N, C-alpha and C positions, 0 to 999 in steps of 0.2 A: 866262293859263295855260289850255290846253285839255287835258282828260282824255278819253280814249276807253276806254270800258268794254266788254269782250268777255265775255259770259256766256251761259249756257244760257237763263236767264229774262229777261223784259223788266223794265223799271223798276217796273212796277205788279204784279209777280208776287206770288202769295199765300204762297209757301213761306218757310222760315226763311232761306235764302240771300239772297233779295231783301230780307228784313227787315233783315238785318245790313248789307248794302251801303247801303240807304237811310239807316239810322241813322248809319253812318260818314260819309256825305256830307252830313249836315245842316249847312247854312250853309257848304258848301265854297266857298272863295274862288277860284273858277275856273269856266269853262264846261265843260259835259259833253255828249258824244255817247255813244250806247249802241247796241251791236250785240248781238243775241240770236238764239238758235235759234228761239224762238217769238215771234210778234208780240204787241204790246201790245193789250189789250182796250179801251184808251181812244183816242178820236179826237182829243182835244186834251189837252195836258198843263198848259197855263197855268192853266186854270180847273177843274182836276180836284179840286174841293172834297171830293167823297165818295170819293176814292181814298186809297191809302196814301202818296201821293207827298209830301204836306205842302208844303214850300217847294222841294223838289227839282224843277228844270226841266232838260229836255234840249233842246239845239238841234236835233240830228238823231237820228233813230231808224232803225236798219237791222235786217233779219232775213233768215234763210234757212230759213223754215219747211218741214219735210219733209211736212207735211199728213198724208194717209192712208198715206204710206209709213212712218210711224213704227211700229216693231215692237212692238205692244202686246198684241193678243189673237190675231188670225188671221194665218196665214202668217208667223209671227214670224221664223223663220230665213231665209226668202227675202228678207223686207224688211230684215233685218239686213245681208245681203250688199249690197243696193242702197244702204243707208245708208253702208256702209263704203267702197264703191268708186265710187259715183256722187254721192250727196248730199255726201260729204266734199269733192269737187272743186268742186261748185256753191257750197258754203259758203265754200270757200277764195277763190273769185272774189269772192264777196260781201264777204268780210273785206278784201281789197285795195281793193275799190271804196270801202268805208267809210274805210279808211286814207287814200286819195287825197283824198276829199272832206273828211274831218275835219282832216287835217294836225295831229295832236295833239302836245303836248309830252311826254305821259306816257301809257302804256297800262297798264290794269289788267285782268288776265285771271283769271276764275273758272272753271276747267275742271271740267265735270261731265258724266258719261256721254258721249253722242254728240258733244257739242261738243269733247271732248278731241282727237278725230282731226283736224279741220281746224285747231284751235289749234296743234297740234304742227307740222303742215306749214307753217302761217303763220309760226311763230317760226323754223323752220329756214330758210325762204326769206328771211325778214326779215333774219336774220343773214348769209346768203350774199350778199344784195344790198348789204350794208354799211350798212344803215340803223341809225342810232345813237339811236333813241328809247328812253328807259328803260322797262323792263317790270317791273311788280309782279304777282306771282301769289299768289292765295289758294286754299287747299285746304279745302273744307268737308266732303267725303265721299270715301272711297275707292271706286272703281268695282267692285272685285272682291268684292261682297257675294254671299251664297249664293243669293239669289233671282235676281239678275242672271245669275249663272253658270248656273243652271238654265234660265233663259229664253233666253239668247243663246248659251250655249256658252262653254267656257273660252278658246278661241283669241282671239276678238275682245275678251272682257272683260280677259284678261291683257294684251292689246295696249293697251287703254285705260289699264291700271294702269302699264305701262312708259312710255307717252307722258305720263301725268300727272306722273310723277317727273321726266321729262326737262324738262317745262315748269317745274317747281318749282326744279330745279337750275340751269337756264339763266337764270332771271330775275335782274334786278339786285337785287331785294328781294322778300321773300316773307312769308307768314303762314299759320298753320293754326288750326283751330278748337279744338283741345284739346292739352294737354301730352303725352299719349301719342302723338298724331299728329305733333307736332313731333319727338319722339324717334324715331319710326319713319321719318320722312323724312330724318333724319340731318343732314348738313352741320355736324358738330360744331365744326369749326375756324372756321366762319363763323356761329356761333350768334347773334352779335349782330345779324345781318341778318335773323333770323327772328323774327317777331312772333307773339304769341298774340292772335287776333282773333275775337270772337264777339259776339252781342248783349249789350247792357249796360243799366244803369239810368242815367237822366238825373238832373240835379240835382233836378228836381221830384219824381222818384220817391223819392230819398233823403229829401227834405223830408217826403213823405207817410209814409214808414216811421218817421220820427222823431217823428211826431205820435202821439197816442193812437190805438190800433187801434180800428177800427169794431167794435162789439159787435153781432153779429147777434141779433135777438129770439129768445127761448127758444121762442116759439110758432110758429116757422117751420120748414119742412123743411130738412134738411141738403142743401145744394146742392153737388154736385161738378161742376167745370168740366173740359171737354176742348176744347182749341183746336188746330185743324190737321188734317192727314191722319193716318189711323190706319195706321201702318207695320207694327206687329206685331199683326195682328188676332186670332190665337189667344190671345195674352196679354190683349188687350182683352176678348175674349169671356169668358175665365175670370174676369176681374175683375168684369165685369157679372153673371156667374152668382153670384159670392160676395156681391155687394151684394143681389141678388135674394133670397137666403136670410135676410138680416138686416134688410131695410128696414122690415119691419113691427114690428121691435123699437123703433123710434123713434116716439114719439107722433104726430109730424107728418110722418113718412115721410122718404124720401131721394129726391132728384131728380138726374138726370144731364143737364147742359146741354152740347150739342155745337155748337161753331162751326167750320164747315169749308166749303171750296169743293166738297167731294165729298159726295154724298148717301148716307146710311147707313140711311135709314128702311126700305129694303127688305131689310135683313139679317135673318137668322133670330133673332139675339140682340136686335134692337131691339124694345123694348116701349114703346108710346106712353103707357102708363098712368103711367110715371114718367120717361121720357126725352123730351127735346125737342131737335130739331135746328134751328139757326139758320143763316142765310147767313153767309158769311165777312164780317168787318167790318174797316175800317181800324184800324190799331194803337191809335190814341187812343180810338176808340169801344169797341173790344174791351176795353181796360183798364178803362173805366168800367163795363162789364157784369161783368167779372171781380171787381171790388171789391164786388159785391153777392152773391158766392158765398162758400162756406165753405172749399173745397179746390180745388186744381188737380191733375189726374191726368196723370202722365208714365210710360208704359210703354216698356220696351225688352225684348229677348228674354230669357227666363229660361234658355235654353241658351246655351252659348258657341260654338256651331257657326259663327255668322255674326260672326266676330271683326272683320272689316273695318268692320261697322256698330257692333257692341256696344262695342268697346274704343276706337275712335278718333273716331267722330262724337259730337256733343253736342247734345241736343235743345234748340232755341231756345225751345220752349214752357216749359221750366223757368225761363228768364230772364223770360219774359212773366208767369208766375204770381208770382214773387217781386217783380217790379216793381209788381204790383197788391196786394202785401201778403198773398198767399195762402200758407198752408202747403201743402206738396206731398206727395201720395201717390205715391211713386216705386216702380216695380216693375221688376226686372231681375236679371241675373246679378251676383253680387258683384264680378266683375272688370270690369264695364262702367263706362264713364266716368261715367255718371249715378250709379250706386250708390257709386262711390268718392267722389264729391262729397258725397252725402248721408250717407256714413259720417263724413266730416270735419265736416260742419255738420248739426246736428239741426234741419232745417227742416220736418219733418213725419213721415209714416209710411213706413217702408222695408219692402218685401216682396221677399224673395229666393226664396221657395218658395210653392207653392200649398197646401201641407199646413197645415190648420188656419186658413186665411185668414179664413173667415167670422167665427169667434169672435174672432180677433185684431183684425180690422177693427172689429167691434162695440165692443170695449172701448177701442180707440184713438180711434175717432170720438167716443165718449161722453166720454172723458177730456178732450178739448180742445173740447168743444161749447160754443158761445156766446161764445167769446173767442179772437181771434187773438193776444192778448198772450202766449199760451202759447209760441209759436214766434217772436215778433217779433224778439227780440234776436239770435237765431241767423240769421234771414233777413237782418237788417241786417249782421251780421258777415260772412256769406257774400258779400253784394253788394259790400261795401267791399273785400273781399280779392280778388275775381276779376271782378267785373262792373261796373266803373266805366266808363261809356261815354266820358266826357270824356278819361280817361287813354288809352284805346285809340285814340280819334279823333286825339288829338294825336300819338301815336306813328306812326300811319298817315300823317297829313298830312306829318310830317317826312320820310317816305320819298317820298311822291308829289310834294312840292313841292321836294325837294332838287335843286339844280342839279349836273349831272354833267359 
């Protein structure tokens, strides 16, 4: 069985989307080819011991990197037009080249931002040509977020949103990252074909959670972990400011440890006296480091203006923390997907407003200091209810391996 994956990110990507796909393909009983917008940073995949790949091996890798044309900082609107009308056709040609070389039995599409445009053209032509290869589509994020609308303009972003829905509805099978997203995408009459798919806990993680919790020494600083890209920097800065006001209340202080592929040491809020940034680590090594911390921090927007992100996306770092047995400090609007989850399961500290945060944080951190047993049962209950990787993997494989 040959599976062709079409995604914005390469197989060794550092973000949450790549983490989910790698986990769901663990020990996949078939061969894999991978097309991505961005190229892999690895020269070889077979011996990538220090990468995130684990046992995942790809026979062929394809990409259509836009390079300096990507609309990031300068000349954003001009570059966006080039991406929309020129790069899209270049990527479309690259996709059909990958299809011809791969000759897959199944295609798995993960449409995100600019990759949505060539994927839509690809699937439309794919159907028009009468090709009968089954297609599975996964939605991790909606493109029409407030920051993307401000940067690229409403016309092209709304086009991405329409095309993403087309891909989802046209696919033979599909999944989304959260229950609110599944409901928003619709297809009520065919709901059995829509899966809920996100990062999860493996059997070894559940075994770890069922053992006695590690008790951090009382004469050590409180260590708060943050893993990944900082999406909502104003909220992150506000949280750091709140910690700054109370950290001397703790005899051995408070430390913030950041693991990310982006550098934040030059930010105005970064203080080297109590913050440390580390390079991004493979998932297994990151988990080992997280288990030496006291808390994991997950921020989302405190306002509800950016509904496409707040209400429908779900941060993979939440799953990363609970898999390491860490209680979670969650910050966000009450209607966000994250806060609804932490309202249902008492896995740590919930912050829905910045009013009185320093005093609230101080008492909450002291209350659970020295033992993760305080939240362990709820973390386990949450993981068993929503984040069982084996169950999600089996459901997905039933779709990918199904003969049509």
